[in-house]
N, C-alpha and C positions, 0 to 999 in steps of 0.2 A: 148888583152882580149879574142879574138876568140880562141886562142890556149889554154888559161887557161880553158875556158868552155869546149872545146873539150877534154882536158886532164881529167877534172873532170867527164865528161860524160863517157869516156872510163873506168875510175877507178870504177865508180858506176856500169857500165855494167858488168865489170869483177867480182866485188864482188857479184852481184846478180846472175851471171852465176855460180859461185862457190857454193854459198849458195843454190840456187833453182834448179840449173841444175845438181849438183853433190852431195852435202852434204845431202839435204833433201831426194832425191830418195834413196841414200844409207842407210840413217837412217831408212826410212820406210820399206825398204826391209829387213834390219837387224832385226827390231822389228817383222815384219811379220814372218820371218824365225824362230826367237827365240820363239815367243809365239804361233804361229799358223802354224807350219811347214807343217802339213798335208793339210791345205787349201791354203797356200801361193804358193804351187807348182801346183795348179789346181785340187786338189782332184782326183788324178789319181789312177785308178785301174790297173790291168794287161792289160785290153783290152780297155782302154779309160777313160774318165772323168766320175765320178759318178754324175756329174751335168748336163750331156748331154745325152738325150735319144738316143738309137741306135737300129737298126734293127737286129734281130737274125733270121737266116735262119734255118728252120727245126723244127720238133715237139719235138726234144730232148732239146730244150731251151724254157725258159719262154719268152713270147712275151710282149713287152711293148706297148705303145701307137703307133698308126700308123702314126708317124710324118715324116718318111723318114730318109734318111741317110745324108742329107746335113744340117749341123749345121748353115750354113750361111743363109739358107732359113727359117728364123724365122718369126713367125706371123701366124695368122689364115687365112682361105681361104676367109673370108668375105661372105660366102654363108649363106643365111638365112634359117630358118626352112621350108619355102615353096619351096625352091630350088629343082627342080627335080634332078639336078646334085648331090646335097648333099645326097638326099634320095637314089639315085642309088648307090652312093659310099658306104653309110652305109650298104645297102643291100648286096653289093658285099663282103664287109669285113665280115659281119655277116655270109654269106654263106660259106666263106673260113674257118672261125673259126668252124662252125658246121661240116664241112667236116673233120676237125682234131679231132672232138670230144669235142670241147670246147664250153661251153654255152656263147654266146656273152653277153658282158656287155658294158656300156658306155665307160669305160676306155680302152676297147680293140677295140672298133669300132670307136669312135670319137677321132680325133686328139686333141691335147692340144691347148690352146690359144697361147702359145709361139712357138709351133712347135718343141720344144726340151725337153719336159718334161721327166725326167728319171724315174718317179715313176708311179706305178699303185696302185689301191686300194687292200687291202688284199683279198677282195672277187674276184677280177679279177685274182689274183695269185692263190687262192685256186681253181678257176674254171679250171685252167690248170694242176692241180696236176696229174690227171689220165692220161692225154695225155703225159706229160713229163715222168711220171713213166713207162708207157708202152713203149715209144720210147727208154728209157734207160735200160729197163729190171730191174727195181727197184720196190720195194714195194711202194704202195700208201702211207703207213704210214711213210716211210722214207722221201719221198719227201714232204709230208704234214708237217712233223716236221721241215724240212729245211725252208719251207715258214714261219712257225710260228716263227722260230728263227730270221727271217729277217723282221718281221713286226715292223715298227718304229711308236711309238705313236706321238701324236701332239707335236709340239715344245713347250717346257716348260710346258707340260702337258695339255695345253688348247688352243693353237693356231693351227688351221688347223685340218686336219683329219689324221687318221692312214694311213700309206702308206708303200709300198715295193719298194726299189730301185732295178730295174731289172738287172742292171749291177752287183751289189754286189751279188744278188741272183744267177745269172748265173755263176759268178766266184766261188761261194761256191759250186754250183752244179758240176762244172768242177773239183773242188778239191776233190770230193767224190771218184772219181775213182782212 
């Protein structure tokens, strides 16, 4: 009787291994690739994932939120509005933006709650137009039009706010040359 139960247990384990360990993952991967190919591969651009914020060095690029380069370091700082450290950090970031000729805004000074937000507000992108245009020796109108072309409205027309994906915007900017 022990051997019969052991044999049944092994057969059931093998069947579930094939179904849940092989067939199901292959089926979901196949459906994902067939129906959502652009998202199933991680939404990659030429320089990274459009779902993860990145740092851009230099005035010739649009700057995203100051979240850092480490996508594993997600989460906020847990510093409250009365924190001197937080206020000093914001002042330092705002001063650096003003030195570049960019009017500081919340999306350019404050880190996101997740620590990896890839988007900024259209206002934050438009605030950088003059600086990026001057650094690239382009007209303000040309760079402004590029930003306008990359403003994405709320999801389904009513969820969330309009935003600009910084990676997609910078990749389009690199493609202008």
